[in-house]
N, C-alpha and C positions, 0 to 999 in steps of 0.2 A: 138445458143448462144454466138458466139464467135463476130457475129455482131452487135449484141446488148451491146457487152463489149467495142468492139474497138468505136461505134459512143459515148457512155458514154466518153471518154476517147477525142478524135477526137472534138466534139463540146466544149467543157468547152477550149481547148488550140484554137480554130478560135476563138471563141469568144476572149478569154486574148488578143489575138496578136491583131483582128479586135481593141479592146480601145487600145492596146498600138501603135498603127500607130496613129491612131487620126485623124481629120479629115485633109484635105488635102490643104485646102481654107483657104490663107494667111492672115493675120489678120495684120493690123496698129496699130503700137502701137497710144496711145492717144497723141496727142500734147502737147509736154514739154510746163509748163507755168510756169511764173517768178511772184511772190509777187509783186502787184504794187512796195512798198517801192524799191526792190530790183532794179526794173526795171529802178529807177528814179536816181540809182544813176549811176555815172558819169562811165565812162571804163578806165581800168587800162592804162597807158602809155604803147605802146611796146615798147618804145627807154628804153633801159638799162641807167645805170646812168653811166655817164662817169667818167675812172679812174685820179683823178689829182694825185693822189702820190702810190708812191711803196712803201713798209718798206721789207728787205730780213732778213729774221731771219736764223741764224745761231746759232753754237754752237763753243767756243772757247777751251773745253776739250771734246772730241770727240775720238773714237775709227778711227783707218785710214779708216773702211769702210766707216763709217760716213763722215768721213773727207774731203775725196775723192768725195761722191754725192755732198756735199757742195759745194767746188769748183768747179765741174760741175756746178751743178747748178746756181752757178755767172755769167761763161763764158756764160752760155746761156743766161741768161736774159742780161747780158750785147751786145750779139751780138742783141739780136732781138731791144735794145735801141738804137744802134747806123746805124741802117736803118730802125726804127721807129719812133713816134712818141717823141718826147720828154718829160719825164712825171719824177718829181724829184726822187730817190729813197735815202732812209733811210738804212742801213747795221745795223744791231743789233745784238748780241747773245745774246742768252735763256739763259745762265748762266751768264753772265757778265753783262748785261743791265736786272734787272731781274724786275725792274718798268714798263721800258718800253716793255718788255716782257709781263708781267702781263696784262696790259692795255688790249694790242693785246687779249688777252687770255680770256679776258674777254668778247669781242665783237665775235671770234670767235676760238674754242680749235685749237692750232696746235697737232699733233699727233706725228707726223714721220718729224724731221727735215730734209732740210731745207724746212722752208714755205716762201711763196711770198704773202703778203697781197695787195693785188689791192684796194685801198680807195678812195671815192669818196672826192668833196671839203667838205663836214662835217665831214668825221672821221669814215663814215660807210663803213665796210666791202662788197665792192661789189662782191668781189671773192678772195678765198685763196688756192694757189696749194701747193702741199707738195709733198713733198720727190721727185723724179728723174720724170720729165715730160720732152716731145720734147720741143723743141722752137717753132713751128707751136701752140702748145699749149699757152705759155706763151705768143706770138703774137694774136694770138685769145682773151685771155681774156684784150688785149688792146683798141678792135675794137667796 
């Protein structure tokens, strides 16, 4: 009687494992197809927009730690520009130059001052660096 009960348990368990294991044969996914309209569209350019100018956003009325971060980032930006490409730089304070800051903020919001806006020839934001970043990151944004 025990042998019959054991078979009642072993066979269903073995069957479940066989189902879970599935077929070992590899199947290839169907080839990806694009709609004809999408295939006809021109490819996007791999070249990033060129940075034509920079706007550095600081803050006049800031606590000591924010003031130190702003001063450090200004010095890093100056260092990168001294040995890199000649790009015009405008420096504004978000709490003084409110109109100019609001125009930039409408393009891309600054969360942590200072902010370094890298703009193309049309005034669009190519990149925005915020807070404290290394010189290599600033230099990378100019490439």
